[in-house]
C-alpha positions in Angstrom: -0.2 -0.1 -0.1 2.7 2.7 1.0 4.2 1.3 -2.0 1.3 2.3 -4.4 1.1 6.1 -2.6 4.8 6.9 -3.1 4.4 5.7 -7.0 0.7 7.9 -6.9 2.8 10.8 -5.9 5.9 10.8 -7.7 3.6 10.5 -11.1 2.0 13.4 -10.2 5.5 15.6 -9.6 6.8 14.6 -12.8 3.0 15.2 -14.6 3.8 18.4 -12.6 7.5 19.4 -13.9 7.1 19.0 -17.3 4.0 21.3 -17.5 5.9 23.5 -15.8 9.1 23.2 -18.1 6.8 24.0 -20.7 5.3 27.2 -19.5 9.0 28.5 -19.6 9.6 27.1 -22.7 6.6 28.1 -25.1 7.0 27.1 -29.1 9.2 29.4 -30.7 6.7 31.8 -32.7 6.6 31.6 -36.8 9.6 34.2 -38.0 9.4 37.1 -39.7 10.5 36.0 -42.8 8.2 32.6 -42.8 5.1 34.6 -42.9 6.4 36.7 -46.0 6.9 33.8 -47.6 4.1 33.4 -48.6 3.4 37.1 -50.3 4.8 37.5 -53.9 8.4 39.6 -54.2 8.7 43.2 -55.0 9.6 43.4 -58.7 12.4 44.9 -59.8 12.2 48.4 -60.5 13.6 48.6 -64.0 16.0 51.2 -65.9 16.6 52.8 -68.4 19.7 53.2 -69.2 21.8 56.5 -69.4 22.1 57.1 -73.3 19.2 56.0 -74.1 17.0 58.3 -77.1 13.8 58.4 -77.3 11.8 59.6 -80.2 9.1 62.2 -79.8 6.4 64.7 -80.9 6.3 68.6 -79.9 2.7 69.5 -78.8 2.7 73.0 -78.8 5.8 75.4 -81.4 8.5 76.7 -80.5 10.6 80.3 -81.8 13.6 81.7 -80.8 10.9 85.3 -81.7 9.0 84.6 -79.5 10.8 82.2 -76.3 11.6 83.5 -73.6 13.9 81.5 -71.0 12.0 78.9 -68.7 9.0 78.5 -70.6 7.4 75.0 -70.6 7.7 73.0 -73.5 5.6 69.7 -73.8 6.2 67.4 -76.2 4.4 63.1 -76.1 6.7 59.6 -76.5 5.7 58.5 -80.9 6.6 54.9 -80.2 7.0 52.0 -77.1 11.1 52.5 -76.2 11.7 48.6 -75.0 14.4 47.7 -72.9 15.0 43.9 -71.9 11.6 42.5 -73.7 9.8 44.7 -71.2 8.2 48.4 -73.1 9.3 50.9 -70.8 8.3 54.0 -71.7 4.5 53.4 -73.8 3.3 55.3 -76.7 1.8 58.3 -76.0 3.5 59.2 -72.5 4.4 63.1 -71.9 7.2 65.2 -71.9 8.0 67.7 -69.4 10.1 70.5 -69.9 11.3 74.1 -70.1 12.8 76.6 -72.3 16.6 76.5 -70.7 18.2 79.4 -73.5 17.1 81.9 -76.3 18.9 83.8 -78.8 17.8 85.5 -82.3 20.2 86.2 -84.9 21.9 89.5 -84.6 21.8 92.4 -87.8 25.1 91.4 -89.0 26.2 88.3 -87.3 25.1 85.6 -84.5 22.0 82.7 -85.5 19.6 81.9 -83.5 20.2 79.0 -81.3 17.7 76.8 -78.3 18.7 75.3 -75.7 15.3 72.9 -74.7 15.8 70.1 -71.9 13.4 67.9 -70.2 12.7 67.4 -66.8 10.1 64.7 -65.7 7.7 62.3 -67.7 4.2 61.0 -67.0 3.0 58.0 -68.0 -1.4 57.2 -69.6 -1.1 55.9 -65.2 -0.2 58.9 -64.3 2.7 57.6 -62.0 5.1 60.9 -63.0 9.1 60.0 -63.4 11.3 62.3 -62.9 14.0 62.5 -65.8 16.7 64.8 -67.4 16.6 64.9 -71.1 18.2 66.5 -73.4 17.2 66.7 -77.2 19.4 65.1 -79.6 18.0 65.3 -83.0 15.7 67.8 -84.5 14.7 65.2 -87.8 11.3 66.8 -88.3 12.6 70.7 -88.8 14.2 72.2 -91.4 17.0 73.8 -91.8 18.6 73.9 -87.8 21.3 71.7 -86.5 22.9 71.3 -83.0 25.6 73.2 -81.3 26.4 71.4 -78.3 25.8 68.4 -76.8 24.3 70.3 -74.5 21.6 70.1 -77.2 21.5 73.4 -78.4 19.3 74.2 -82.0 20.9 76.8 -84.0 18.6 78.2 -87.3 21.7 78.0 -90.2 23.1 81.2 -91.8 21.4 83.0 -94.3 23.8 84.6 -95.8 23.9 83.7 -98.5 21.1 85.0 -98.4 21.5 88.3 -97.8 24.3 88.2 -100.8 21.7 87.6 -103.2 19.0 90.0 -101.6 22.7 93.0 -102.3 23.3 91.2 -106.1 19.8 92.0 -106.4 20.0 95.5 -105.7 22.5 95.6 -108.0 21.1 94.0 -110.9 18.2 96.2 -110.3 20.4 99.8 -109.8 22.0 98.9 -113.0 18.2 98.7 -114.9 17.5 102.0 -113.4 20.7 102.9 -114.2 21.2 102.4 -117.9 17.4 103.6 -118.4 18.2 106.5 -117.0 21.4 107.7 -117.8 23.1 105.4 -120.3 26.6 103.1 -119.9 27.7 105.5 -117.0 24.1 105.3 -115.4 24.4 101.7 -115.7 27.0 101.6 -113.8 26.2 104.3 -111.0 23.0 102.5 -111.2 23.6 99.1 -110.0 27.0 100.7 -107.3 23.9 102.0 -105.4 21.3 99.1 -106.5 23.6 96.9 -104.2 24.7 99.5 -101.8 20.4 99.9 -100.6 20.6 95.7 -101.0 23.0 95.6 -98.3 21.4 97.8 -96.6 18.2 96.4 -95.9 19.8 93.1 -95.6 22.3 94.4 -92.9 19.0 95.4 -91.1 17.2 92.8 -90.9 17.7 89.4 -89.0 18.9 86.5 -89.3 15.7 84.1 -89.5 14.8 82.1 -86.3 14.5 78.7 -84.4 10.5 77.6 -85.6 9.7 74.1 -84.3 5.8 73.5 -86.1 3.5 71.6 -83.3 4.0 67.6 -84.7 7.5 68.3 -85.2 10.0 65.2 -84.5 13.0 65.6 -81.9 14.9 63.1 -80.5 15.6 63.1 -76.4 18.6 61.0 -75.1 18.1 59.9 -71.5 20.9 62.2 -69.5 21.1 60.3 -67.0 19.0 56.0 -65.5 15.9 56.3 -64.2 14.1 53.9 -62.4 11.0 52.6 -62.9 8.3 51.4 -61.0 7.1 48.6 -64.1 3.3 48.8 -61.4 2.8 51.4 -62.3 3.6 52.5 -65.9 0.1 50.3 -67.1 -2.7 51.8 -66.1 -5.6 49.9 -63.9 -8.7 50.2 -66.9 -5.6 48.9 -69.1 -5.3 46.0 -66.6 -9.1 46.0 -66.5 -10.1 45.7 -69.9 -7.1 42.9 -71.1 -8.1 40.9 -68.7 -11.2 40.9 -70.5 -10.4 40.1 -73.6 
């Protein structure tokens, strides 16, 4: 009888000790890393490399006759831009910039110039990305050339046009002189007509840089741009594609 009671007391003590041990060492909680393994990983950002060239279409006209430093410039991507088989910039994305410098041509020398820099990109979804961009080429603009690596657009020289104006003035003066004073009058008339034509040419300014609405230009990305892939496409486009 005494042995049975002792055995019972020993079993009770062992159970009590096991329960206390369990309370003192509760099971370790599931790590945050393990909990987050069920959620999809965040997509890596898309990168637009520096030096990328994006074709644009101007949304408004620009002329050195009226342009001022700080004037806004608006353009639109004319074609999707793809990096590693992913559309990074869809067609119809708005590009915003400003006039950094505008100079009219001089009367005697100096050609018209305009410098434009692009500062932001607005996707159709409304997602906006800051960027640094300059004009690399103006294939849609006539009689203009790129002056430097900054993207300055320069109007071509019209010196030949001024010389032509002086020559036309000399020819007209010669005809008038010949009619009024014979051979000697022709020589005098030619000189006076040439001087008058040259004076008119020198008093007029050189041609302005004119970029009409819809002009094709090429923007160069000056520094690497990071884009959130999940925000490129609008929710409405996602729904339409899913239904299709």
